[in-house]
C-alpha positions, 0 to 999 in steps of 0.5 A: 134467433139471428143465425150468425155471419159465416164467410169463406175466406176464398170468396173475399179475394175472388173475382167479382164484378166491379160495378156489383155495390154492396152493403156491409158494416164497420163499425157499425156503421154502415159503408156501402162499396163497390165489389173491388174495394178492397175494406180498406179503402172503404174504411178510408173513403168513411174517415175510418182509420186502420194503421198500415204500413206496408201499404201506399196509394199508388201501388199495389197492395202487398199485405205484409206488414198486417198491422192493417188486420180487422175482424171479420164476425164469423172469420176465425182468423183476422184480416188483412184489409189491403187486400181482403174484398167486403160482402153484402151484409158482412161486418167487420171489426178495426178497433177490438180488444182482439185486433188492437191486442194483435195490432200492438203485438206485431208492431213489436215483433217488427222492432225486436227483430231488426234494429231500431233506435228511434232517439239517435236515428237519421229519421227520427221524428219523420218516420210511419214507423215510430209514428205509429208506436206513438199512436199505438201507445207504446212505450216499451216491448214485451219480446226479446230483441235479436239484434242482427249484425246488417251491414250498410250500401253506400256504394250507390252514390247519391243513396245508402241501404242499412239493412237493419231499419228495414222492415220489409214494407217492399214499397222499394220493390213496388214502386221501382217495378211497377211506377219506375218500371226498372225492377232493381229491387228485389228480396231474397230468402224467407222470413225473418232472413229476408232481405232486399237488394239490388239485381241478384245480390250485387252492390248498390253502386253498381247496379247496371239498372238502377236509373238513379231517379230516388223513388224508392227512396222517397216511398220508405217508410223509415229511413232504411233507404237514404239520400247521402247528405242529409240532415233530419230537418230533411227527411220530409218524403214528397210521395203525393207524386206516386198516384199522378204518376199512376194515374198518367199512365193508366192514360197512356 
């Protein structure tokens, strides 16, 4: 009888030789990958869709939303595929009943923590969070809504930030730091009290580091960061520039 595969979680994220090639299974399909590629990357290369919210090509991985969790045989806990490296002969399940159940719970908790009312939202029809809810067939939330009262910062001459719609994906923090190099955005507090801030929690309009490039607005998945004067039909984001900017920066 074949012994079950046992995986040490620490070894999944250990330093590896990126040149080394290995083979493993995703949803009973044999796949191959470099040792430094994540499960999410390999899955997408092979046409296997795994939902994400905080992930964005061109930015570093953060593993914040946990919607990309997968089941690894031999491990008791579900793993975020965006920051988990594969191992030889590993077996990964992306659509098991357990995975789908946990993804649905995570998505519902994200909705319940802030104030997401799609019918009156300016990003209605152009929201990653809304699209995920439709994809997962989420028609209602089984948890009590918290209904926090977060302020809206419209002090910037071009942009505004509505913390009621923020899902703490930290795309804005990463793009401002890694692409623009300004690091205007960061996070204060912990857990459910976490909040993205500009500089040392100063109004966005008084920031001395913000360049006004708007990259943080372009990567926001929910419209928490938005451009003033934009209508619903104008909320389509242009995110293709990130991989290009990363490539040019590496060349330099």
